N, C-alpha and C positions, 0 to 999 in steps of 0.2 A: 554450468553447462560445459561439458568437455568439448573442446574444439576438435573437429575432424579435419584431416588433411584436405586441402582444397587444390584441385588441379589448376595449372596455370591457365587463366582465361585470356582470351584475346579481346580486342575492342568489340563492343556491341555493334550490331548491324546498324548502319546509319548514324553511328555516333561521330559527331564532328570533332570529338576530343581525341584526335590521333596524335602519336608521338611527334609528328611533324608540324602540329599546330603552333602558330606563333603566339607567344605570350605577350600581352601588352606591356609596355614599359611606362614608367612614371619617373619623373625627375623631381628633385628636391623633396623627397619623401620625408615627412615629419614622423619621427618614431613615436609610437604610442607610450603614454605614461603609465598605463596600467600594467600589471604583471603579465608576462607573455612566456609561452613555451613554443619552440620551433623545432621542426625536424624536416630533413630532406631525404627523399627516397629516389633511387635510380634503379629501374628494372627490378624492383622487389627487394633491393638491399638498402639498408640504412647507410647513407653516405655522410651525413653531418647533422648535428643538432646543437641547439643553444645559440644559434647565430641571431643577430639583431633582425627584427621584423622588417626594418627598412631595406634590408638586402635581398628580400624575396624577389623583387623585380629582376635584378641582375643575375641572380642564381637561376631563375627560370629561363631567362634569355640566353644564358651561357650553354645550357644543355636542354634540348627539347624533349628528352626522355625522362626528365625529372618531375617529381610532384612534391608538394610541400604540405606539411601540417602546421597550422598556426593556431595556438590556443591563447585566448585573451580572457582575463578574469575581471569581470565587472567593468567593462570599458565604457567610456563616454562616446558621444558621436564624433568628437575629434579624434579619439583613439582609433575608431573604425575607419577614418578617412583614408588611411594608407591602403587598406584592402578594398575600399570603395573605388579608389582610383585605379588600383591594380587589376581588379576583376570585374569592374562595372556592376557592382551590386545595386539592386533596385532600392530606391528610397523607402518603400513600404517594408521591405524585408529588414533593412537597417533599423527602422523604427521599431519593428517587432523585437529585434534582437536587443535593443536598449531598454525598452520598457518591460517591466516584469509582469508576471501572472498572465502570460499568453497561454492559450490552450494548446495541447499537443496536436500538431498538424504538419502537413507538407504543402508548400506552395511552389509552383513552377513558374519561373521567369525565363526570359529569353536567353540569358547567359549562364544561369545557375539554378539550383534548387535550394529552397530554404526549408528547414525542418526545425520543429520545436518539440522538446520532450523533457521529461523530468526523471532525474536519478533520485532514488529513495533509499533510506536506511531506517531500521527500527532498533531502538535501544533494547538490549536483552534484559535490563533490569526492570524497567517499567513499561515496556512496549510503546514508547513514544516514537511517533513517526516524524522523520525529518526529510524534507524534499529539497532538491536542488535543480533549478531550471537551467536547461542547456539549449542554446540556439546553435544551429549548424548551417553553414553555407557550403554547398557542394558544387564545385566548379569542375571544369575539365582537368585541371592540374593542381587542385588544392582542396583540402578539407580544412575548413576554418570553424573552430568551436568557440562559442562565446558563453562563458559560465557566469551567470548572474548570482549564483550561490556557490557554496562549497561543494566540491565533487572530488572524489579520490582519483584524480587524474593520473597519479603515479601507478595505481593499480591497472589502469587502462594501458599505460605505456609498458608496464611489466608483462601484461598479456600479449601485446603486440610483439615484444621481444622474445617471449617464451615460445610463441607460436609463429616462428619466422615464416612458415608457409602461408600465413594469412596475407602477407604482402608479396605477391608474386607478380611478375612483370605483365604488362599489357593493360591492366585496369586497376592500378594501385589505389586510386581514390575510392573505387567501389568496395575494394576489400577492406580498406581502412574504415569506410562507413559501416560495413558489416561488423567489424570488430567493435566499433562504438555502440551500435545497436545491441550487439550481443552482451556487452558489459552492462548496459542500462537495463536490459530485460532480465539478465541474471540477478541484478540488484532488486528488481521488482519481485522476482520469484523468491529470493531469500527473505525479503521483507514480508511477503504474504505468508510464508511458512512460519516466521516468527510470530506474527499475529494469530495465525491458526493455532499454534502451540499455546498461546496465551488464552485463547478461547477454550481449548481443551482443558487447560488447568482450571479455568473458572467453572467448567462443567463438572469437574471432579469435586469442586467445593460445594456443589449444590446441596448434597445430602450429608456432607461431612460436618456441617455446622462449625466451621473453623472460626474462632474468635477474631474480631477485628476486620472481617471481610464484608463489605457491603456489596452484595451480589448485583443488585439492580444498578447501583452507581457504576460499578466496574463494567457491567455489561453495556451501559450507555457509553462509557468512555471508549471501549473497544469497538462498539458499533460506529462511533464517530470517526475513529481512526481508519476503520475499514472503508467507510464512505469516502474519506479523503483519498485513500489509496486507490480506490476504484476509479476516481476521476482522472487519475494520471496513468493508470494501467490499461483500462479498457480501450482508450483510443490508440494504443500502440499497434494494434492489429491493422488499423486503417493507415497508420503512418508507414508501416512496412509495406503494405499493399500498394500504396501510392508510389513508393520508391521502386517497386518491382515492375510497375506498369511500363509498357513499351514507350509511352510518350515521355517518360523520365529519361530515357536513353542512358541509364546508369548501370543496370544489371543485365548481363547477357545470360544465355541459357546455362552456362556452366556454374555461374554464381547464384542463379535463381533458387536452387534447392536449399542453399544455406540461408537465404533470406526467408524462405518459407519456414525453415526450422525455427528461426527467431519468432516468426509470427505464431507458430504453434505453441511455443513457450509462453508468449504473451497471452494467447487464448487460455492456456492452462492456468496461468496466474489469475486471470479474470474469473474463471470458473471456480477456482479455489476461494476467491473473495466472496462470490455469491453464496457458496456453500457455507462459509464461515458466518456470513450475515444471517443465513437461515438458522444456523445453530444458536446464534445470539438470541434471535427471536424465540426459539424453543426454550432456551434457558430462562428467559424472563417469564414466558408463559408457564413453564413448569414451576418456577418459584411462586408465582401468583396462585397457581392451583394448590401448591403445598401449603401456602399461608392460609388459603381458604379452608383446606381440610383441617389444619390445626385450629382455626377459629371455630369450626363446627364441633370439634372434640371438646374445646373449652366450653362452648355454649351448652353442650350436652351435660357436661359435668356440673356446671353451675345450675342448670335446670334440675338435675337429679338431687343435688344437695338442697336446693330450695324446696323440693317436694318432701325430702326427709324432715327438714326443719318445720315444714307446715304441719306435720303430724302433732308434735308436742304443743305447737301454738294453738291448734284446734282444741286439744284436750284441756289445756290450761284456760282457754277462753270459755269452754263449757263449764268448767268448775268455778269460774269467776262470776257466775250468774248470782244475782242477789235474790234467789228464790231457793226454798228448801229442795234438796235432792238427796238420794241415798248416800249416807255417810257424811251428811252436812254437819259440821261442828264436831266431828269425831276423828281421832287419829287414824282409824282404819280407812277413812275416805281419802286421806293424803296418800297412804300406801297404795290404795287401789288406783288412784290417778297416775302415780308414778309407774306402776306395773303396766297400765294401759299404754302410756307414752312409749315405754321401752319396747313393748311387744310390737306396737304398730310401726314405730320408727325402724326397728330392726327388720321387720318384714318388708318395709319399703326399700331399705338398703339392700336386702337380699335379692329382691326382684330386679332392682336396677343393676346390681352387680352381675346378675345372671344374664341380663340383656346387654352387657358391655357398655352401660352408660357411666359406669364408674371404674 
């Protein structure tokens, strides 16, 4: 998704997170032991990065126009204590951030918003889906991301740096949140396209009879991957919608169209998944119908050959009677029986061939 220039937004109406808001201070901060990434922005410009997480309090207190981004990879409850003390995070939100397999959602607390989402990627070789859970704390002066799994955080940082207009003064946290959502949904869209291409390739194999391809097994595997992907893609519309709502006090009128654009891309990804799942069902149904048609052709041919074989069986059975009959005990009788078998079997073959049973 190509980023469009964003005008400089001001604080949302009624938003208590104004540049003059005081940041809480904390003493004797214990540094987290998990891997961390930090950045500090002042009025849309990157001022500093890579500083220790325990310095967040003093940096926010030194300049009320600054906001920070803190990233923690697979932290424990003790690792999160520094941001709990700094920003007054709710215990339930902290619990959701630590324990994996939470559903995509947005929860609103008194001092912050909590969002949970999943970044995804699909292997180009075998279309294997990989998911990475991300929890996000959104406060007035900080965006805190908690990664429970691997996520290409460098790509997100590169996107922020390349699109410097995304971090424009006045509501830096909202714009950083938009950049994160945009990166996650872009990953959803790319993964959906990868699986959709795999479904299209499977569809082309349906009538090619390529050796070594089990179409039903492959269709089941792709269907399972699409079902997993839909569970994390479909709720993203509601996640974005909750962040745009007035009671979140995060997005103002200038930024709202950009969040709506992310929601539109999430909707498109979900619709593509539904279409791909319908194609999977069509592929399986078409293969079953094709197998049924092939079975009918085989049955017809077997029945036709059985009818042809029945002719000489009937003739030899007739001549095998232990009673006198014309030609009994003479060489001419054997020749006559052979002629009768050939003529009748040949006539049956001709009739069945003409009716396309053979």
